[in-house]
Backbone as CSV, one residue per row, in Angstrom:
resi,resn,N_x,N_y,N_z,CA_x,CA_y,CA_z,C_x,C_y,C_z
1,MET,53.970,-79.541,67.310,53.938,-80.689,66.412,52.809,-81.605,66.840
2,SER,52.119,-82.172,65.865,51.022,-83.068,66.217,51.002,-84.282,65.320
3,LEU,50.458,-85.358,65.808,50.299,-86.593,65.055,48.820,-86.871,64.919
4,ALA,48.329,-86.921,63.698,46.900,-87.142,63.488,46.531,-88.557,63.867
5,VAL,45.392,-88.716,64.504,44.890,-90.032,64.872,43.840,-90.425,63.858
6,SER,44.094,-91.482,63.081,43.109,-91.924,62.099,42.269,-93.020,62.707
7,MET,40.970,-92.938,62.447,40.061,-93.934,62.998,39.184,-94.511,61.900
8,ASP,39.138,-95.797,61.848,38.239,-96.469,60.940,36.816,-96.211,61.379
9,ARG,35.904,-96.058,60.427,34.502,-95.897,60.784,34.046,-97.061,61.661
10,ALA,34.565,-98.258,61.366,34.167,-99.441,62.130,34.656,-99.362,63.573
11,ASN,35.797,-98.661,63.781,36.358,-98.569,65.121,35.920,-97.318,65.874
12,ALA,35.186,-96.452,65.173,34.763,-95.207,65.808,33.789,-95.499,66.936
13,ALA,33.828,-94.641,67.945,32.926,-94.832,69.081,31.489,-94.606,68.643
14,PRO,30.552,-95.351,69.192,29.142,-95.155,68.838,28.658,-93.798,69.318
15,SER,27.565,-93.324,68.722,27.020,-92.032,69.146,26.562,-92.141,70.596
16,PRO,26.587,-91.024,71.324,26.262,-91.034,72.748,24.850,-91.526,73.050
17,ASP,24.677,-92.052,74.241,23.365,-92.474,74.732,22.442,-91.252,74.759
18,PRO,21.204,-91.376,74.252,20.255,-90.254,74.267,20.075,-89.646,75.653
19,ALA,20.247,-90.460,76.703,20.082,-89.957,78.066,21.090,-88.856,78.378
20,VAL,22.248,-88.907,77.721,23.269,-87.872,77.926,22.707,-86.512,77.538
21,TYR,21.991,-86.478,76.423,21.462,-85.204,75.932,20.277,-84.722,76.764
22,GLU,19.528,-85.647,77.302,18.425,-85.255,78.188,18.974,-84.587,79.445
23,GLN,20.017,-85.190,80.015,20.651,-84.615,81.210,21.318,-83.282,80.873
24,LEU,21.930,-83.204,79.689,22.602,-81.983,79.273,21.603,-80.836,79.119
25,GLN,20.443,-81.130,78.529,19.441,-80.081,78.349,18.957,-79.550,79.699
26,GLN,18.793,-80.452,80.667,18.376,-80.017,82.010,19.460,-79.156,82.656
27,PHE,20.702,-79.567,82.505,21.816,-78.838,83.102,22.023,-77.482,82.436
28,HIS,21.954,-77.471,81.115,22.235,-76.256,80.348,21.045,-75.292,80.329
29,GLY,19.842,-75.841,80.449,18.647,-74.994,80.493,17.845,-74.959,79.221
30,HIS,18.401,-75.431,78.125,17.678,-75.477,76.845,18.485,-76.334,75.869
31,ALA,17.843,-76.699,74.761,18.540,-77.461,73.728,19.188,-76.482,72.753
32,CYS,20.419,-76.741,72.368,21.076,-75.903,71.362,22.248,-76.663,70.757
33,ALA,22.667,-76.220,69.581,23.787,-76.869,68.905,25.071,-76.742,69.716
34,GLY,25.240,-75.608,70.395,26.465,-75.385,71.146,26.704,-76.398,72.244
35,SER,25.695,-76.669,73.054,25.873,-77.645,74.135,26.107,-79.049,73.571
36,ILE,25.461,-79.343,72.438,25.679,-80.645,71.784,27.122,-80.731,71.286
37,PHE,27.618,-79.626,70.698,29.019,-79.582,70.279,29.938,-79.962,71.439
38,GLY,29.698,-79.352,72.586,30.541,-79.605,73.744,30.530,-81.066,74.159
39,ALA,29.335,-81.669,74.132,29.213,-83.080,74.498,29.984,-83.968,73.532
40,ARG,29.849,-83.697,72.237,30.546,-84.526,71.251,32.060,-84.341,71.336
41,LEU,32.513,-83.112,71.513,33.944,-82.864,71.656,34.492,-83.548,72.904
42,GLY,33.759,-83.407,74.014,34.208,-83.983,75.274,34.281,-85.500,75.243
43,LEU,33.232,-86.122,74.725,33.205,-87.585,74.678,34.288,-88.143,73.757
44,ALA,34.445,-87.523,72.586,35.440,-88.010,71.630,36.855,-87.834,72.174
45,ALA,37.123,-86.687,72.781,38.464,-86.428,73.332,38.761,-87.364,74.497
46,LYS,37.791,-87.571,75.357,37.982,-88.443,76.522,38.297,-89.872,76.083
47,GLN,37.554,-90.377,75.096,37.792,-91.733,74.622,39.158,-91.847,73.955
48,ALA,39.509,-90.833,73.149,40.795,-90.859,72.452,41.959,-90.823,73.441
49,LEU,41.817,-90.040,74.510,42.889,-89.947,75.503,43.031,-91.257,76.270
50,LYS,41.928,-91.905,76.557,41.988,-93.219,77.200,42.668,-94.227,76.283
51,ASP,42.292,-94.209,74.987,42.869,-95.134,74.018,44.369,-94.883,73.836
52,ALA,44.796,-93.623,74.033,46.208,-93.268,73.881,47.022,-93.587,75.132
53,GLY,46.360,-94.146,76.155,47.067,-94.534,77.372,47.187,-93.436,78.405
54,GLY,46.351,-92.415,78.313,46.377,-91.343,79.293,46.032,-91.857,80.683
55,THR,46.771,-91.415,81.683,46.538,-91.878,83.055,46.243,-90.704,83.992
56,GLY,45.628,-91.014,85.109,45.291,-89.985,86.087,44.030,-89.230,85.704
57,LYS,43.744,-88.168,86.411,42.563,-87.362,86.121,42.813,-86.518,84.879
58,PHE,41.725,-86.165,84.207,41.843,-85.377,82.995,41.553,-83.901,83.268
59,THR,42.355,-83.040,82.676,42.106,-81.604,82.756,41.794,-81.094,81.354
60,ALA,40.951,-80.074,81.262,40.489,-79.590,79.972,40.758,-78.106,79.795
61,ARG,41.036,-77.739,78.553,41.150,-76.327,78.199,40.325,-76.114,76.931
62,TYR,39.400,-75.147,77.004,38.556,-74.859,75.837,38.782,-73.411,75.433
63,TYR,38.644,-73.152,74.133,39.053,-71.859,73.612,37.881,-70.981,73.144
64,ASP,36.752,-71.110,73.806,35.620,-70.227,73.521,34.675,-70.249,74.713
65,LEU,34.297,-69.079,75.197,33.355,-69.007,76.316,31.944,-68.979,75.739
66,SER,31.329,-70.143,75.634,30.000,-70.245,75.052,29.370,-71.573,75.467
67,CYS,28.243,-71.876,74.878,27.450,-73.039,75.292,28.200,-74.377,75.326
68,PRO,29.155,-74.652,74.434,29.847,-75.938,74.498,30.497,-76.234,75.842
69,VAL,30.827,-75.198,76.609,31.480,-75.409,77.901,30.653,-76.335,78.791
70,ASP,29.330,-76.189,78.775,28.483,-77.055,79.603,28.554,-78.512,79.150
71,GLY,28.553,-78.729,77.837,28.662,-80.096,77.331,29.988,-80.729,77.685
72,ILE,31.048,-79.932,77.661,32.387,-80.425,78.017,32.449,-80.795,79.493
73,GLN,31.912,-79.941,80.341,31.917,-80.239,81.779,31.189,-81.543,82.067
74,MET,30.049,-81.711,81.423,29.198,-82.860,81.729,29.800,-84.177,81.238
75,THR,30.478,-84.150,80.089,30.964,-85.403,79.504,32.387,-85.766,79.894
76,THR,33.192,-84.783,80.284,34.580,-85.094,80.646,34.783,-85.205,82.145
77,GLY,33.885,-84.606,82.918,34.080,-84.579,84.362,35.060,-83.503,84.790
78,SER,35.577,-82.745,83.823,36.471,-81.620,84.110,35.607,-80.365,84.194
79,THR,35.510,-79.765,85.372,34.593,-78.649,85.571,35.287,-77.460,86.217
80,TYR,34.580,-76.320,86.213,35.070,-75.156,86.939,35.156,-75.490,88.434
81,GLY,34.153,-76.192,88.915,34.081,-76.491,90.342,35.247,-77.312,90.852
82,ASN,35.705,-78.312,90.072,36.831,-79.126,90.535,38.179,-78.625,90.011
83,ARG,38.140,-77.441,89.392,39.351,-76.774,88.911,40.096,-77.570,87.848
84,LYS,39.355,-78.361,87.087,39.970,-79.147,86.018,39.630,-78.577,84.642
85,LEU,38.931,-77.450,84.608,38.572,-76.824,83.338,39.022,-75.373,83.316
86,THR,39.688,-74.995,82.238,40.074,-73.608,82.003,39.515,-73.184,80.651
87,VAL,39.011,-71.962,80.579,38.493,-71.426,79.317,39.302,-70.210,78.911
88,GLN,39.804,-70.239,77.687,40.451,-69.077,77.091,39.526,-68.605,75.979
89,ASP,38.992,-67.403,76.111,37.977,-66.930,75.174,38.619,-66.384,73.901
90,GLN,38.834,-67.289,72.940,39.496,-66.930,71.686,38.624,-67.210,70.470
91,ASP,37.319,-67.390,70.692,36.370,-67.607,69.589,36.783,-68.796,68.721
92,GLU,37.183,-69.875,69.369,37.677,-71.047,68.655,37.135,-72.313,69.311
93,HIS,36.413,-73.104,68.545,35.855,-74.349,69.083,36.941,-75.430,69.075
94,ARG,37.763,-75.394,70.106,38.895,-76.328,70.214,39.041,-76.755,71.663
95,LEU,39.102,-78.053,71.876,39.250,-78.624,73.214,40.564,-79.382,73.302
96,VAL,41.364,-79.072,74.327,42.582,-79.828,74.611,42.382,-80.537,75.937
97,LEU,42.493,-81.858,75.905,42.316,-82.667,77.107,43.663,-83.286,77.471
98,THR,44.029,-83.161,78.746,45.338,-83.619,79.211,45.186,-84.636,80.335
99,ALA,45.953,-85.722,80.262,45.985,-86.724,81.331,47.030,-86.291,82.350
100,SER,46.613,-86.052,83.577,47.526,-85.521,84.596,48.624,-86.508,84.971
101,GLY,48.363,-87.806,84.809,49.345,-88.813,85.209,50.584,-88.845,84.346
102,ASN,50.406,-88.859,83.019,51.568,-88.944,82.123,51.632,-87.808,81.106
103,LYS,50.754,-86.795,81.280,50.756,-85.587,80.456,50.443,-85.830,78.984
104,ARG,49.868,-86.967,78.667,49.441,-87.173,77.284,48.262,-86.261,76.995
105,GLN,48.178,-85.821,75.729,47.159,-84.859,75.354,46.502,-85.211,74.033
106,VAL,45.249,-84.822,73.911,44.564,-84.887,72.630,43.845,-83.561,72.407
107,GLU,43.650,-83.252,71.161,42.928,-82.045,70.781,41.720,-82.449,69.949
108,ALA,40.571,-81.868,70.251,39.342,-82.165,69.503,38.795,-80.885,68.894
109,ARG,38.465,-80.941,67.630,37.862,-79.822,66.909,36.628,-80.313,66.170
110,LEU,35.753,-79.386,65.839,34.569,-79.726,65.061,34.919,-79.836,63.578
111,THR,34.214,-80.701,62.865,34.365,-80.744,61.421,33.704,-79.511,60.817
112,LYS,34.056,-79.204,59.597,33.469,-78.051,58.914,31.958,-78.226,58.784
113,LYS,31.529,-79.445,58.485,30.096,-79.705,58.334,29.353,-79.446,59.640
114,ALA,29.915,-79.905,60.748,29.254,-79.713,62.045,29.140,-78.226,62.376
115,GLU,30.235,-77.481,62.158,30.198,-76.042,62.443,29.167,-75.332,61.582
116,GLU,29.092,-75.695,60.311,28.147,-75.047,59.404,26.707,-75.339,59.817
117,LEU,26.448,-76.577,60.220,25.098,-76.922,60.666,24.745,-76.192,61.967
118,GLY,25.735,-76.027,62.841,25.489,-75.291,64.077,25.098,-73.848,63.790
119,LYS,25.814,-73.208,62.879,25.499,-71.826,62.509,24.130,-71.743,61.836
120,LYS,23.816,-72.739,61.017,22.511,-72.755,60.359,21.384,-72.853,61.381
121,SER,21.582,-73.690,62.415,20.544,-73.835,63.440,20.329,-72.527,64.195
122,LEU,21.399,-71.772,64.426,21.276,-70.471,65.087,20.466,-69.500,64.237
123,ASP,20.748,-69.508,62.939,20.029,-68.627,62.020,18.545,-68.994,61.966
124,LEU,18.253,-70.297,61.913,16.858,-70.751,61.880,16.141,-70.413,63.183
125,ASN,16.855,-70.518,64.293,16.268,-70.165,65.593,15.890,-68.696,65.648
126,ARG,16.753,-67.843,65.110,16.450,-66.412,65.098,15.208,-66.123,64.265
127,LYS,15.113,-66.781,63.119,13.953,-66.578,62.249,12.678,-67.083,62.917
128,ALA,12.765,-68.257,63.536,11.586,-68.852,64.174,11.091,-68.009,65.343
129,SER,12.030,-67.442,66.101,11.648,-66.662,67.283,10.889,-65.392,66.918
130,ALA,10.998,-64.960,65.674,10.305,-63.746,65.232,8.893,-64.030,64.726
131,LEU,8.522,-65.304,64.691,7.215,-65.687,64.162,6.258,-66.100,65.278
132,LEU,4.966,-66.096,64.972,3.960,-66.531,65.933,4.140,-68.018,66.231
133,PHE,3.886,-68.407,67.485,4.063,-69.802,67.893,3.266,-70.771,67.035
134,SER,2.081,-70.362,66.630,1.181,-71.267,65.906,1.358,-71.232,64.393
135,SER,2.267,-70.399,63.898,2.392,-70.255,62.450,3.026,-71.500,61.833
136,LEU,2.569,-71.850,60.641,3.097,-73.025,59.939,4.573,-72.839,59.612
137,GLU,4.968,-71.603,59.278,6.357,-71.335,58.942,7.265,-71.602,60.140
138,ARG,6.821,-71.203,61.329,7.622,-71.435,62.528,7.738,-72.932,62.811
139,LEU,6.637,-73.647,62.661,6.670,-75.094,62.899,7.634,-75.781,61.945
140,GLN,7.677,-75.315,60.686,8.585,-75.899,59.712,10.036,-75.608,60.070
141,LEU,10.296,-74.381,60.515,11.659,-74.019,60.920,12.102,-74.833,62.133
142,GLU,11.198,-75.020,63.090,11.528,-75.799,64.280,11.810,-77.254,63.926
143,LYS,11.117,-77.754,62.902,11.363,-79.126,62.447,12.767,-79.234,61.848
144,GLU,13.160,-78.237,61.064,14.505,-78.226,60.478,15.573,-78.154,61.573
145,ILE,15.323,-77.340,62.582,16.268,-77.207,63.694,16.439,-78.538,64.411
146,GLU,15.322,-79.207,64.675,15.372,-80.491,65.375,16.115,-81.542,64.554
147,GLU,15.971,-81.491,63.234,16.684,-82.426,62.362,18.193,-82.199,62.449
148,ILE,18.593,-80.929,62.550,20.024,-80.618,62.708,20.533,-81.148,64.037
149,TYR,19.778,-80.906,65.101,20.183,-81.395,66.424,20.313,-82.918,66.427
150,THR,19.372,-83.589,65.768,19.405,-85.049,65.712,20.665,-85.537,65.009
151,TRP,21.009,-84.870,63.914,22.234,-85.267,63.198,23.461,-85.046,64.075
152,LEU,23.542,-83.893,64.709,24.694,-83.595,65.558,24.828,-84.589,66.710
153,LYS,23.701,-85.076,67.204,23.724,-86.028,68.318,24.090,-87.441,67.883
154,THR,23.675,-87.835,66.683,23.751,-89.249,66.300,24.761,-89.583,65.208
155,ALA,25.286,-88.593,64.512,26.246,-88.874,63.442,27.509,-89.511,64.027
156,PRO,28.210,-90.341,63.251,29.455,-90.956,63.730,30.458,-89.889,64.153
157,ASP,31.310,-90.233,65.106,32.290,-89.285,65.633,33.081,-88.577,64.536
158,ASP,33.541,-89.358,63.545,34.432,-88.755,62.545,33.721,-87.794,61.606
159,GLU,32.402,-87.722,61.673,31.663,-86.744,60.881,31.412,-85.463,61.671
160,VAL,31.601,-85.536,62.974,31.335,-84.381,63.838,32.610,-83.807,64.443
161,VAL,33.545,-84.686,64.799,34.741,-84.271,65.538,36.006,-84.812,64.876
162,VAL,37.044,-83.981,64.871,38.376,-84.407,64.434,39.271,-84.416,65.668
163,VAL,39.828,-85.580,65.998,40.671,-85.712,67.191,42.116,-85.937,66.771
164,THR,43.011,-85.199,67.419,44.446,-85.298,67.130,45.209,-85.514,68.426
165,ALA,46.200,-86.427,68.382,47.076,-86.629,69.539,48.197,-85.612,69.448
166,LEU,48.422,-84.857,70.522,49.439,-83.808,70.512,50.782,-84.331,70.994
167,LYS,51.819,-83.932,70.296,53.178,-84.255,70.704,53.893,-82.939,70.933
168,SER,54.531,-82.786,72.092,55.134,-81.515,72.446,56.506,-81.701,73.073
169,PRO,57.241,-80.592,73.263,58.594,-80.696,73.839,58.596,-81.426,75.174
170,LYS,59.633,-82.205,75.422,59.744,-82.979,76.654,59.707,-82.061,77.871
171,GLY,58.812,-82.438,78.806,58.724,-81.675,80.044,57.805,-80.472,79.958
172,LYS,57.284,-80.185,78.745,56.398,-79.034,78.614,55.315,-79.346,77.593
173,PRO,54.301,-80.133,77.990,53.238,-80.508,77.072,52.510,-79.274,76.556
174,ALA,52.263,-79.256,75.241,51.563,-78.113,74.648,50.149,-78.017,75.170
175,GLY,49.756,-76.820,75.548,48.386,-76.603,75.973,48.042,-77.229,77.300
176,ASP,49.035,-77.676,78.041,48.742,-78.339,79.304,48.087,-77.368,80.278
177,VAL,47.104,-77.850,81.024,46.432,-77.023,82.013,47.241,-77.076,83.302
178,ALA,47.841,-75.968,83.660,48.698,-75.929,84.846,47.883,-76.123,86.114
179,ASP,48.544,-76.667,87.131,47.900,-76.830,88.429,47.740,-75.455,89.057
180,ASN,46.514,-75.029,89.241,46.250,-73.683,89.740,45.749,-73.776,91.170
181,LYS,46.666,-73.771,92.130,46.284,-73.964,93.522,45.539,-72.766,94.092
182,SER,45.766,-71.599,93.503,45.095,-70.408,94.020,43.646,-70.356,93.602
183,GLY,43.322,-71.109,92.549,41.947,-71.098,92.053,41.681,-69.930,91.139
184,GLU,42.682,-69.110,90.867,42.486,-67.940,90.019,42.128,-68.389,88.609
185,GLY,41.095,-67.787,88.056,40.682,-68.128,86.711,39.652,-69.228,86.666
186,HIS,39.292,-69.807,87.817,38.298,-70.863,87.855,37.028,-70.355,88.511
187,LEU,35.888,-70.877,88.051,34.602,-70.392,88.515,33.756,-71.519,89.070
188,PRO,32.817,-71.235,89.968,31.919,-72.262,90.484,31.114,-72.898,89.359
189,SER,30.836,-74.195,89.473,30.173,-74.923,88.396,28.756,-74.458,88.132
190,ASP,28.096,-73.805,89.094,26.722,-73.374,88.858,26.664,-72.026,88.157
191,LEU,27.832,-71.493,87.775,27.869,-70.231,87.041,28.645,-70.421,85.743
192,VAL,28.401,-71.538,85.091,29.203,-71.948,83.947,29.195,-70.945,82.801
193,VAL,27.996,-70.547,82.348,27.922,-69.656,81.204,27.724,-68.226,81.677
194,ALA,27.807,-68.015,82.984,27.482,-66.708,83.530,28.694,-65.843,83.821
195,HIS,29.858,-66.247,83.334,31.060,-65.470,83.583,31.884,-65.326,82.309
196,HIS,32.781,-64.388,82.341,33.673,-64.167,81.215,35.101,-64.154,81.738
197,LEU,35.977,-64.892,81.066,37.373,-64.925,81.492,38.187,-63.978,80.629
198,ASP,38.879,-63.041,81.232,39.713,-62.089,80.516,41.181,-62.342,80.832
199,GLN,42.017,-61.856,79.951,43.454,-61.939,80.189,43.944,-60.574,80.681
200,ILE,44.491,-60.499,81.892,45.032,-59.256,82.426,46.423,-59.534,82.952
201,GLY,47.380,-58.899,82.342,48.762,-59.088,82.788,49.220,-60.519,82.678
202,GLY,48.687,-61.239,81.657,49.111,-62.618,81.440,48.436,-63.621,82.340
203,LYS,47.524,-63.184,83.232,46.838,-64.094,84.134,45.352,-64.134,83.798
204,GLN,44.749,-65.296,83.977,43.313,-65.414,83.763,42.582,-65.001,85.016
205,VAL,41.642,-64.098,84.867,40.857,-63.665,86.007,39.399,-63.703,85.643
206,ALA,38.538,-63.805,86.636,37.101,-63.862,86.392,36.528,-62.460,86.436
207,ALA,35.802,-62.087,85.381,35.131,-60.798,85.340,33.790,-60.921,86.046
208,PRO,33.094,-59.804,86.328,31.807,-59.865,87.011,30.823,-60.754,86.277
209,PRO,29.958,-61.470,87.009,29.020,-62.391,86.388,27.920,-61.684,85.630
210,VAL,27.384,-62.407,84.626,26.189,-61.958,83.917,25.188,-63.085,83.989
211,ASP,23.948,-62.848,83.586,22.970,-63.910,83.703,23.099,-64.893,82.548
212,LYS,22.481,-66.078,82.708,22.636,-67.127,81.702,21.988,-66.737,80.388
213,GLY,20.919,-65.940,80.430,20.296,-65.486,79.200,21.264,-64.661,78.386
214,ALA,22.026,-63.817,79.060,23.025,-63.013,78.375,24.114,-63.901,77.807
215,GLY,24.449,-64.968,78.528,25.456,-65.903,78.034,25.024,-66.538,76.732
216,GLU,23.756,-66.917,76.626,23.254,-67.518,75.409,23.252,-66.500,74.280
217,ALA,22.848,-65.262,74.580,22.856,-64.217,73.565,24.274,-63.988,73.064
218,TYR,25.242,-64.097,73.990,26.648,-63.922,73.641,27.078,-64.999,72.654
219,PHE,26.670,-66.247,72.902,27.035,-67.345,72.004,26.450,-67.114,70.626
220,ILE,25.186,-66.673,70.559,24.533,-66.425,69.276,25.247,-65.303,68.531
221,ALA,25.557,-64.228,69.258,26.201,-63.089,68.624,27.559,-63.465,68.046
222,ARG,28.298,-64.328,68.783,29.632,-64.702,68.336,29.602,-65.536,67.070
223,ASN,28.449,-66.130,66.753,28.364,-67.026,65.610,27.547,-66.455,64.457
224,ARG,27.261,-65.163,64.497,26.560,-64.535,63.374,27.481,-64.416,62.188
């Protein structure tokens, strides 16, 4: 069961500081719609959970192993390294953020418009990469891509992200990230997009690492 959180445009959080995206690009290794998605989801969920009275440290669960994971780590402070982030690879751009103190939770999803623009930017990137660097057609495609990135970075929260406060059975918050003392299923923060989490026997385990280039190709392939 969930209770939708309605936000007035006037009360919506302002778009993130441009410096956030500069740091994100350095951390992630390149600019892309996916990492921007993660930043917007993370920031919106974090603010909503604070506004809902969430206490203690925040833990995150994301449902797709792709570029948004880096944006989520950077904006929420919940990372593989501090064992506050879990990824379930279900091809779903959905973030559940939980306050460890009182178990309050919020869920953040992308709007249909944001998802469509993200897919469009991937398609334009593929087309541009097949053209000569100096070609006018490539320059035009790159301009369109940059315009999409700018919109994703600066549009009001309610145009990019839908945030919902989750209500769940007493004593068992839905989607809560369990305390994993063994560290199973968690990965070092410097290998964020370089691993794949599989489900084996009901437990999350880390599969052998791949390189970050392969991780990016994986994100593109998943969104074709």
